[in-house]
C-alpha positions as CSV (number, residue, x, y, z in Angstrom):
1,M,23.9,-46.1,-43.8
2,K,25.6,-42.7,-44.6
3,S,23.3,-40.0,-45.4
4,P,24.0,-38.2,-48.9
5,P,25.6,-34.6,-48.5
6,F,23.3,-31.8,-48.1
7,D,22.5,-30.2,-51.4
8,H,23.1,-26.2,-51.0
9,E,21.9,-25.5,-54.7
10,T,18.7,-27.4,-54.1
11,A,18.0,-25.7,-50.9
12,R,19.0,-22.2,-52.4
13,E,16.2,-22.7,-55.0
14,L,13.6,-23.7,-52.5
15,I,14.3,-20.7,-50.6
16,R,13.8,-18.6,-53.8
17,T,10.6,-20.4,-54.8
18,A,8.9,-22.5,-52.1
19,T,7.0,-22.0,-49.0
20,P,8.7,-21.6,-45.6
21,D,7.2,-24.9,-44.4
22,R,9.0,-26.7,-47.3
23,V,12.4,-25.0,-46.8
24,L,12.1,-25.9,-42.9
25,R,11.4,-29.5,-43.7
26,L,14.6,-29.7,-46.0
27,I,16.9,-27.9,-43.4
28,A,15.3,-29.5,-40.1
29,K,18.0,-32.0,-39.5
30,T,20.7,-29.9,-41.3
31,H,23.9,-28.8,-38.9
32,P,24.1,-24.9,-38.5
33,A,27.6,-25.1,-40.2
34,D,25.8,-26.6,-43.3
35,I,23.1,-24.1,-43.2
36,A,25.2,-21.2,-42.8
37,L,26.7,-21.9,-46.4
38,L,23.1,-21.2,-47.9
39,F,23.4,-17.5,-47.0
40,K,26.0,-17.7,-49.9
41,N,24.5,-15.9,-53.3
42,L,21.4,-15.0,-51.8
43,D,19.8,-11.6,-52.4
44,P,18.8,-9.5,-49.4
45,N,15.2,-10.7,-49.8
46,E,16.1,-14.4,-49.8
47,V,18.6,-13.7,-47.0
48,R,15.6,-12.4,-44.7
49,R,13.4,-15.2,-45.8
50,L,16.1,-17.9,-44.6
51,F,16.5,-15.9,-41.8
52,D,12.8,-15.8,-40.6
53,V,12.6,-19.5,-41.3
54,L,15.4,-20.2,-39.1
55,S,14.0,-17.8,-36.4
56,S,10.8,-19.9,-36.2
57,V,12.7,-22.7,-34.8
58,R,15.1,-20.7,-32.8
59,R,18.3,-21.9,-35.0
60,V,19.5,-18.5,-36.2
61,A,21.9,-17.9,-33.7
62,K,23.9,-21.0,-33.9
63,T,23.7,-20.6,-37.7
64,L,24.9,-17.1,-37.6
65,K,27.7,-18.1,-35.6
66,E,28.9,-20.5,-38.1
67,L,29.4,-17.7,-40.8
68,P,33.0,-16.4,-41.4
69,P,33.7,-13.3,-39.5
70,D,33.7,-10.9,-42.6
71,E,30.4,-12.4,-43.8
72,L,28.3,-12.0,-40.6
73,P,28.2,-8.2,-40.7
74,D,26.9,-8.3,-44.4
75,I,24.3,-10.7,-43.4
76,L,23.2,-8.8,-40.2
77,A,23.3,-5.3,-42.3
78,M,20.1,-6.9,-44.4
79,I,17.9,-7.9,-41.1
80,E,15.6,-5.6,-39.2
81,D,16.5,-4.3,-36.1
82,D,13.7,-6.0,-34.1
83,K,14.5,-9.2,-35.7
84,V,18.2,-9.1,-34.6
85,A,17.0,-8.2,-31.2
86,R,14.8,-11.2,-30.9
87,V,17.8,-13.3,-31.9
88,I,19.9,-11.9,-29.3
89,A,17.2,-12.4,-26.6
90,R,17.1,-16.2,-27.4
91,A,20.7,-16.6,-28.2
92,D,23.1,-18.0,-25.4
93,P,25.0,-15.0,-24.0
94,D,28.2,-15.9,-25.7
95,D,26.4,-16.5,-29.1
96,A,24.6,-13.1,-28.4
97,V,28.1,-11.3,-27.9
98,T,29.2,-12.6,-31.3
99,I,26.3,-11.2,-33.0
100,I,26.2,-7.8,-31.3
101,D,30.2,-7.4,-31.9
102,S,29.4,-7.9,-35.6
103,L,26.9,-5.2,-35.9
104,A,27.8,-1.8,-37.3
105,E,28.7,0.4,-34.2
106,E,25.8,2.8,-34.8
107,R,23.2,-0.1,-34.7
108,R,24.5,-1.6,-31.5
109,E,22.9,0.5,-28.7
110,R,19.7,0.7,-30.9
111,V,19.2,-3.0,-31.1
112,L,20.1,-3.6,-27.6
113,A,17.6,-1.0,-26.3
114,L,14.8,-3.7,-28.0
115,V,16.0,-6.4,-25.9
116,D,14.4,-7.1,-22.5
117,P,16.2,-5.6,-19.5
118,E,17.3,-8.8,-17.9
119,R,19.1,-10.3,-21.1
120,R,20.5,-6.9,-22.1
121,E,22.2,-6.6,-18.7
122,R,23.7,-10.3,-19.0
123,V,24.9,-9.6,-22.5
124,Q,26.4,-6.3,-21.7
125,R,28.2,-7.6,-18.8
126,L,30.0,-10.1,-21.2
127,I,30.6,-7.1,-23.7
128,G,32.1,-5.2,-20.9
129,Y,35.2,-7.8,-20.9
130,P,38.2,-7.0,-23.0
131,E,38.2,-8.7,-26.4
132,G,40.3,-11.7,-26.3
133,T,39.7,-12.7,-22.5
134,V,37.7,-15.6,-21.2
135,G,34.9,-13.3,-19.9
136,R,34.1,-12.4,-23.6
137,I,33.5,-16.0,-24.7
138,M,31.9,-17.7,-21.9
139,T,28.2,-18.5,-21.2
140,T,26.6,-17.6,-18.1
141,E,23.5,-20.0,-18.4
142,F,24.9,-23.0,-16.4
143,L,23.3,-25.1,-13.5
144,A,24.8,-24.5,-10.1
145,L,23.7,-26.2,-6.9
146,L,24.4,-26.5,-3.3
147,P,26.6,-29.3,-1.9
148,K,24.0,-31.1,0.0
149,T,21.7,-31.6,-2.9
150,T,21.2,-35.1,-3.5
151,A,21.7,-36.8,-6.7
152,Q,18.1,-37.4,-7.2
153,G,17.3,-33.9,-6.4
154,A,20.1,-32.7,-9.0
155,I,18.3,-34.7,-11.6
156,D,15.2,-33.2,-10.8
157,K,16.6,-29.6,-11.1
158,I,18.1,-30.7,-14.6
159,R,14.5,-31.8,-15.6
160,E,12.9,-28.3,-14.6
161,R,15.8,-26.4,-16.0
162,G,15.4,-27.8,-19.6
163,E,17.8,-27.2,-22.2
164,L,21.5,-25.8,-21.7
165,E,23.9,-25.0,-24.4
166,T,26.2,-27.7,-23.3
167,F,25.7,-30.1,-20.4
168,F,28.3,-32.3,-19.1
169,Y,29.0,-31.0,-15.5
170,L,27.0,-29.6,-12.8
171,Y,28.8,-26.7,-10.7
172,V,28.6,-27.1,-7.0
173,V,28.8,-23.8,-5.2
174,D,28.9,-22.7,-1.6
175,E,26.2,-20.2,0.1
176,A,28.2,-17.3,-1.3
177,G,28.2,-18.8,-4.7
178,K,31.7,-19.6,-4.8
179,L,32.7,-22.8,-7.0
180,I,33.8,-25.7,-4.9
181,G,33.4,-28.5,-7.3
182,V,31.9,-30.2,-10.4
183,V,30.0,-33.3,-10.9
184,P,30.1,-35.0,-14.4
185,I,26.7,-35.9,-15.5
186,R,27.8,-39.6,-15.9
187,N,28.6,-39.7,-12.2
188,L,25.3,-38.2,-11.4
189,V,23.4,-40.8,-13.2
190,I,25.3,-43.8,-11.8
191,T,25.5,-42.8,-8.1
192,A,22.9,-43.8,-5.4
193,P,20.2,-41.3,-5.5
194,D,20.4,-40.2,-1.7
195,R,24.2,-39.4,-2.1
196,T,24.9,-35.7,-1.9
197,L,26.9,-33.7,-4.6
198,D,29.8,-32.8,-2.0
199,E,30.4,-36.7,-1.8
200,I,30.6,-37.3,-5.5
201,M,32.0,-34.0,-6.7
202,I,35.4,-33.3,-8.2
203,A,36.9,-30.6,-5.6
204,D,38.8,-27.8,-6.5
205,P,38.3,-28.0,-10.3
206,I,40.7,-26.4,-12.7
207,R,39.3,-22.8,-13.3
208,A,40.4,-19.7,-15.4
209,E,39.8,-16.1,-14.3
210,V,37.5,-14.1,-16.5
211,S,40.4,-11.6,-17.2
212,I,42.8,-14.2,-18.4
213,D,43.5,-14.5,-22.2
214,Q,41.3,-16.8,-24.0
215,E,44.1,-18.6,-25.6
216,E,45.4,-19.5,-22.3
217,A,42.1,-20.9,-21.4
218,A,42.1,-23.0,-24.5
219,R,45.6,-24.3,-23.6
220,L,44.1,-25.7,-20.4
221,V,41.2,-27.4,-22.0
222,S,43.9,-29.2,-24.6
223,K,46.3,-29.9,-21.7
224,Y,43.8,-31.4,-19.2
225,D,41.5,-33.0,-22.0
226,L,38.4,-31.1,-20.4
227,L,35.1,-30.8,-21.8
228,L,34.6,-27.5,-20.2
229,V,36.6,-25.2,-18.3
230,G,34.5,-23.1,-15.9
231,M,31.5,-21.9,-18.3
232,I,33.6,-21.8,-21.6
233,T,32.1,-24.4,-23.8
234,V,33.9,-26.8,-26.2
235,D,32.6,-25.0,-29.4
236,D,34.1,-21.8,-28.1
237,V,37.3,-23.5,-27.2
238,I,37.7,-24.7,-30.9
239,D,36.8,-21.6,-32.4
240,V,39.6,-19.9,-30.2
241,I,42.2,-22.5,-31.0
242,A,41.4,-22.1,-34.8
243,D,41.2,-18.4,-34.5
244,E,44.5,-18.1,-32.6
245,T,46.3,-20.5,-35.1
246,T,45.0,-18.4,-38.1
247,E,46.2,-15.4,-36.3
248,D,49.7,-16.6,-35.8
249,M,50.1,-17.9,-39.3
250,Y,48.8,-14.7,-40.9
251,K,51.1,-12.8,-38.6
252,M,54.3,-14.9,-39.6
253,A,53.3,-14.1,-43.3
254,G,53.0,-10.6,-42.8
255,V,49.1,-10.6,-43.6
256,G,46.4,-8.8,-41.7
257,I,44.6,-11.2,-39.4
258,K,41.1,-10.2,-41.0
259,E,42.2,-10.3,-44.5
260,R,40.5,-12.8,-46.8
261,A,41.0,-14.0,-50.3
262,F,38.6,-11.4,-51.7
263,S,39.3,-8.6,-49.3
264,P,39.2,-5.2,-50.9
265,L,42.4,-4.1,-52.9
266,R,42.9,-1.0,-50.9
267,E,42.7,-2.9,-47.5
268,S,44.9,-5.9,-48.6
269,A,47.4,-3.3,-50.0
270,A,47.5,-1.3,-46.6
271,R,48.1,-4.7,-44.5
272,R,50.9,-5.9,-46.8
273,V,52.8,-3.0,-47.8
274,P,54.0,-1.9,-44.6
275,W,55.4,-5.3,-43.7
276,L,57.2,-5.4,-47.0
277,G,58.7,-1.9,-46.3
278,F,60.1,-3.2,-43.2
279,N,61.6,-6.4,-44.8
280,M,63.0,-4.0,-47.3
281,L,64.7,-2.1,-44.7
282,W,66.3,-5.2,-43.5
283,A,67.6,-6.2,-47.0
284,F,69.5,-3.1,-47.2
285,A,71.5,-4.5,-44.1
286,A,72.3,-7.7,-46.0
287,A,73.3,-5.5,-49.0
288,S,75.7,-3.6,-47.0
289,V,77.5,-6.7,-46.0
290,I,77.9,-7.6,-50.0
291,S,78.9,-4.0,-50.7
292,A,82.0,-4.6,-48.0
293,F,83.1,-7.5,-49.9
294,E,82.8,-5.7,-53.6
295,H,86.5,-6.5,-54.2
296,T,86.4,-10.1,-53.3
297,I,83.4,-10.6,-55.6
298,G,85.2,-8.6,-58.3
299,A,88.1,-10.8,-58.0
300,V,86.0,-14.2,-57.8
301,P,82.7,-13.6,-59.6
302,S,81.8,-17.2,-59.1
303,L,81.3,-16.2,-55.6
304,A,77.9,-14.6,-56.7
305,I,76.4,-17.6,-57.9
306,F,76.3,-19.5,-54.3
307,M,75.5,-16.5,-52.4
308,P,71.5,-16.7,-52.9
309,I,71.8,-20.7,-52.2
310,I,73.6,-20.4,-48.8
311,A,71.3,-17.5,-47.5
312,G,67.9,-18.9,-49.0
313,Q,68.4,-22.6,-47.6
314,A,69.5,-21.6,-44.4
315,G,66.5,-19.1,-44.3
316,N,64.1,-21.8,-44.9
317,A,65.6,-23.8,-42.1
318,G,65.4,-20.9,-39.8
319,I,61.6,-20.4,-40.7
320,Q,61.1,-23.9,-39.8
321,T,62.7,-23.8,-36.5
322,A,61.2,-20.5,-35.6
323,T,57.5,-21.8,-36.7
324,V,57.9,-24.6,-34.3
325,V,59.1,-22.6,-31.5
326,V,56.2,-20.2,-32.1
327,R,53.7,-22.9,-32.0
328,S,55.3,-24.7,-29.0
329,M,55.4,-21.3,-27.1
330,A,51.6,-20.9,-27.9
331,L,51.0,-24.3,-26.4
332,G,52.8,-23.6,-23.3
333,E,55.7,-26.3,-23.9
334,I,58.6,-24.0,-23.8
335,S,60.1,-22.5,-20.3
336,S,63.4,-20.9,-19.2
337,S,64.1,-24.6,-17.9
338,N,64.0,-26.3,-20.8
339,L,65.3,-23.8,-23.4
340,F,68.7,-25.3,-23.5
341,Q,67.6,-28.6,-24.2
342,L,65.3,-27.2,-27.2
343,L,68.6,-25.4,-28.2
344,R,70.6,-28.5,-28.3
345,K,68.0,-30.4,-30.0
346,E,67.9,-27.8,-32.9
347,W,71.6,-27.6,-32.8
348,G,71.8,-31.4,-33.7
349,L,69.4,-31.0,-36.5
350,G,71.5,-28.1,-37.6
351,L,74.4,-30.1,-37.6
352,I,72.5,-32.6,-39.8
353,K,71.1,-30.4,-42.2
354,G,74.2,-28.5,-42.5
355,T,76.6,-31.6,-43.1
356,I,73.9,-32.8,-45.8
357,F,73.4,-29.5,-47.7
358,G,77.0,-28.2,-47.2
359,S,78.5,-31.4,-48.6
360,V,76.2,-31.1,-51.6
361,L,76.9,-27.5,-52.3
362,G,80.7,-27.9,-51.8
363,I,80.7,-31.1,-54.3
364,V,78.6,-28.9,-56.9
365,A,80.7,-25.8,-56.5
366,W,84.0,-27.8,-56.8
367,L,82.8,-29.8,-60.0
368,W,80.9,-27.0,-61.5
369,K,83.9,-24.5,-61.3
370,G,86.8,-27.0,-61.2
371,N,88.1,-25.4,-58.0
372,P,88.3,-27.5,-55.0
373,T,88.8,-24.3,-52.6
374,L,85.5,-22.8,-53.8
375,G,83.7,-25.9,-52.9
376,L,85.4,-25.9,-49.4
377,V,84.3,-22.3,-49.0
378,A,80.6,-22.9,-50.1
379,G,80.0,-26.0,-48.3
380,L,81.6,-24.8,-45.1
381,A,79.6,-21.6,-45.3
382,M,76.3,-23.6,-45.9
383,F,77.3,-25.7,-42.7
384,L,77.9,-22.9,-40.4
385,N,74.8,-20.8,-41.7
386,M,72.6,-23.9,-40.8
387,L,73.8,-23.5,-37.2
388,V,73.1,-19.8,-37.4
389,A,69.6,-20.9,-38.5
390,A,68.9,-23.2,-35.7
391,T,70.3,-20.9,-32.9
392,G,68.2,-17.9,-34.2
393,G,65.1,-20.0,-34.8
394,V,65.0,-20.6,-31.1
395,L,66.6,-17.6,-29.6
396,V,64.7,-15.0,-31.8
397,P,61.1,-15.8,-30.8
398,T,62.0,-16.5,-27.0
399,A,63.9,-13.2,-26.8
400,L,61.0,-11.3,-28.5
401,R,58.7,-12.8,-26.0
402,K,60.8,-11.7,-23.0
403,L,60.8,-8.2,-24.7
404,G,57.2,-8.0,-24.8
405,F,56.7,-8.6,-28.7
406,D,54.6,-11.0,-30.2
407,P,57.2,-13.4,-31.8
408,A,54.4,-14.8,-34.3
409,T,54.6,-11.0,-35.9
410,V,58.2,-10.4,-36.2
411,A,60.1,-13.7,-35.9
412,G,60.2,-14.5,-39.4
413,V,61.7,-11.5,-40.9
414,F,64.4,-11.6,-38.1
415,D,65.3,-15.0,-38.7
416,T,65.3,-14.7,-42.4
417,M,67.7,-11.4,-42.0
418,L,69.9,-12.8,-39.7
419,T,70.7,-15.8,-42.1
420,D,70.9,-13.7,-45.0
421,F,73.5,-11.4,-43.0
422,M,75.4,-14.1,-41.4
423,G,75.3,-16.2,-44.6
424,F,76.8,-13.4,-46.8
425,L,79.5,-12.4,-44.1
426,I,80.4,-16.0,-43.5
427,F,80.6,-16.8,-47.3
428,L,82.3,-13.6,-48.3
429,G,84.7,-13.5,-45.4
430,L,86.0,-17.0,-46.0
431,G,86.2,-16.1,-49.7
432,T,88.4,-13.2,-48.8
433,L,90.7,-15.3,-46.4
434,L,91.3,-17.7,-49.0
435,I,91.2,-15.4,-52.0
436,R,94.5,-16.6,-53.1
437,Y,93.3,-20.3,-53.7
438,L,90.2,-19.0,-55.5
439,T,91.7,-16.9,-58.2
């Protein structure tokens, strides 16, 4: 039987009015992601009360990690330094890094000074890795055994070690501590007790250096269907994929990657206005094309009616292509060896879209203005601009990547401006060539 949904309002009321034991009984079997939602709309005293309840059962670190990145600093600001330090001391190292990163800079050293030296050194080692790398999100708590350990001996070690954050593999290391293989726990359980780990391990496992980008590590997990890559746990991989996808989506829209719906007005303006200013500069380039054909537009005013349609429709098509290409690049699906294959496929789509929308626009222009030549010019311009959109949607992101720019950030504006510029140039150029048939 499916359990009823967690009632957050009832839980909040208990936090405000009930004893810690009653609150604990209510949330004892609740997932940290649901508990995290309880912090919303609580005053500072109530936040501290919930924090204390979660601390008593060592669930506060996992719950805090489920908070949105812009909310976690506000919650931590309400909690005393010694309590935050105790959470960091008990948390998995990667979760501890998330909490420390969310503290105000002036608090970090103060809070870390309250953590026992051994744990502090371990966490500081992770913090020392650059943001966005594997080292920053990995956990250092794992079980590594020598290759001649028997299956039964390994099981005994697991019992001695107790709970680990995520436990699907044993890591097999040589005398120098170098990783030489992994043993899935399932294999360990079903094998003969006297078999050694080097007999049942998967040799030369896929691994990621601590300095590589976390997005690349997440791509390895996705590609090879792994439960773990080295010591990066599945929950962290999911977070990375979500964060990177959100970041690329925000970048393509010209919005700050940390902006939320209710970010402060000044902060949102500071992130969006420069992008719009860049767009406006490019818009002047398209305007210069129109200016060059003032005489043609003056002679055939009807041309002005169809210019936005030709530019806008192709711009949308270009954004479609660029979005697919940027995502495929992020997943490692595009290389120099298959670039032309992708280009041919998008040209095929451009031919289909150009034929459909070019024909529709041509017929509408002809019947609306009663001039078949106008219909031909409009339809042909739409057709050709769809091919421009297909080409730009592929080549602009790949060229930006080759030049060292992030295609997610600027591919959209370049594609739009390319289709605007070329759409106006093609349409008004054809109109100028055939002006005697249009007037």
